[in-house]
C-alpha positions as CSV (number, residue, x, y, z in Angstrom):
1,X,98.8,106.7,110.6
2,X,98.2,103.0,111.2
3,X,99.4,101.4,114.4
4,X,102.3,99.0,114.2
5,X,101.8,95.7,116.1
6,X,104.4,93.0,115.8
7,X,103.3,89.4,115.4
8,X,102.4,87.7,118.6
9,X,101.2,84.1,118.5
10,X,99.6,84.3,121.9
11,X,97.5,87.3,120.8
12,X,96.6,85.6,117.6
13,X,95.4,82.5,119.5
14,X,93.2,84.8,121.6
15,X,91.7,86.4,118.5
16,X,91.0,83.0,116.9
17,X,89.4,81.7,120.1
18,X,87.3,84.8,120.5
19,X,85.8,84.4,117.0
20,X,86.1,80.6,116.4
21,X,82.7,79.5,117.5
22,X,80.8,81.9,115.2
23,X,79.2,80.6,112.1
24,X,81.4,81.5,109.1
25,X,84.3,82.3,111.5
26,X,87.0,82.5,108.9
27,X,86.3,86.1,107.7
28,X,85.8,87.6,111.2
29,X,89.0,85.9,112.4
30,X,90.9,87.3,109.4
31,X,89.5,90.8,109.8
32,X,90.4,90.7,113.6
33,X,93.9,89.5,112.9
34,X,94.5,92.2,110.3
35,X,93.1,94.8,112.7
36,X,95.5,93.6,115.4
37,X,98.7,93.2,113.2
38,X,98.1,95.4,110.2
39,X,98.0,92.3,108.0
40,X,97.3,88.5,108.1
41,X,100.6,87.0,109.1
42,X,101.4,83.7,107.3
43,X,102.1,82.1,110.7
44,X,98.4,82.6,111.5
45,X,97.1,80.5,108.6
46,X,97.9,77.1,110.1
47,X,96.5,78.3,113.5
48,X,93.2,79.3,111.8
49,X,93.1,76.0,109.9
50,X,93.6,73.9,113.0
51,X,91.0,75.9,115.0
52,X,88.3,75.7,112.2
53,X,89.1,72.2,111.0
54,X,90.1,73.5,107.6
55,X,93.1,72.9,105.4
56,X,95.8,75.6,105.2
57,X,95.0,75.8,101.5
58,X,91.4,76.7,102.3
59,X,92.4,79.5,104.7
60,X,95.1,80.7,102.2
61,X,92.5,80.7,99.5
62,X,90.2,83.1,101.5
63,X,93.1,85.4,102.4
64,X,94.2,85.7,98.7
65,X,90.7,85.9,97.3
66,X,89.7,89.0,99.1
67,X,91.6,92.2,98.2
68,X,91.1,93.7,101.6
69,X,93.5,91.3,103.3
70,X,97.1,92.1,103.3
71,X,99.8,89.4,103.6
72,X,102.5,91.8,104.5
73,X,102.6,94.8,106.9
74,X,101.4,98.0,105.2
75,X,103.3,101.2,105.2
76,X,102.8,103.8,108.0
77,X,100.1,105.4,105.8
78,X,97.6,103.6,103.6
79,X,96.3,105.5,100.6
80,X,93.2,103.9,99.0
81,X,92.2,105.3,95.6
82,X,88.7,104.5,94.2
83,X,88.8,102.7,90.9
84,X,85.1,102.4,90.4
85,X,83.3,103.8,87.3
86,X,82.0,107.0,88.8
87,X,85.5,108.0,89.9
88,X,87.0,106.9,86.6
89,X,84.5,109.0,84.7
90,X,85.4,112.1,86.8
91,X,89.1,111.9,86.1
92,X,90.2,109.3,88.6
93,X,92.4,107.4,86.2
94,X,94.7,110.5,85.7
95,X,94.8,111.1,89.4
96,X,95.6,107.5,90.1
97,X,98.3,107.5,87.5
98,X,99.9,110.6,89.0
99,X,99.8,109.2,92.5
100,X,101.4,105.9,91.4
101,X,104.1,107.8,89.5
102,X,104.8,110.1,92.4
103,X,105.0,107.2,94.9
104,X,106.9,104.9,92.4
105,X,104.7,101.9,93.3
106,X,102.1,99.7,91.7
107,X,98.8,98.8,93.2
108,X,99.3,97.0,96.5
109,X,102.9,98.3,96.7
110,X,104.6,100.1,99.5
111,X,107.2,102.7,99.0
112,X,110.8,101.6,99.7
113,X,111.0,103.7,102.8
114,X,107.9,101.9,104.2
115,X,106.0,105.2,104.5
116,X,103.1,104.7,102.1
117,X,101.1,101.7,100.8
118,X,98.9,102.3,97.8
119,X,95.7,100.2,97.4
120,X,92.9,100.2,94.8
121,X,89.3,100.1,96.1
122,X,86.2,99.7,94.1
123,X,83.8,102.1,95.8
124,X,84.1,104.4,98.7
125,X,80.5,105.6,98.5
126,X,81.5,109.1,97.5
127,X,80.3,108.9,93.9
128,X,78.8,112.4,94.1
129,X,82.2,113.9,95.0
130,X,84.3,111.7,92.7
131,X,87.2,111.0,92.3
132,X,87.6,109.8,95.9
133,X,90.4,108.5,98.1
134,X,90.8,107.3,101.7
135,X,94.0,108.1,103.6
136,X,94.4,106.2,106.9
137,X,90.6,105.9,107.2
138,X,89.8,109.5,106.3
139,X,87.9,110.0,103.1
140,X,88.7,112.7,100.5
141,X,86.3,113.7,97.8
142,X,86.8,115.9,94.7
143,X,90.4,114.7,94.3
144,X,92.2,116.3,91.5
145,X,96.0,116.3,90.7
146,X,96.7,119.3,92.9
147,X,94.7,117.8,95.9
148,X,96.5,114.5,95.4
149,X,99.8,116.3,95.5
150,X,98.9,118.0,98.8
151,X,97.6,114.7,100.2
152,X,100.9,113.0,99.4
153,X,103.0,115.9,100.8
154,X,101.1,115.7,104.0
155,X,101.9,112.0,104.6
156,X,105.5,112.0,103.2
């Protein structure tokens, strides 16, 4: 389960200051903010822009370009399903379709009860045990429809 941290402008300022002097500071700042708050809060964008002498549009462009950054808080559990070729060739598409149907969400969506966020990833490095998933940072290999059902039951 992911920790829940409400937005705190003072904490965000500390994070930005701690990483702001580094070369290419935008990505480290965004990663640190997401780690602290579970997502990159919209209120942080102008703070980052001011600290790094960038436009808000430039910061927003980085946030929206990289799929790893969330712009809204995730569910209490995050399920990442591998969509790379090795997992697809080992039955990952059927597993993914089943998970999406059971949860009733699209990629990047969160169940209405806020319990589960479903994300697509494009390699977990478990190609030899495809299809693969990651649930709250724990990897799962050899995922089939029965294992996916057990995985979802455990977090719902």
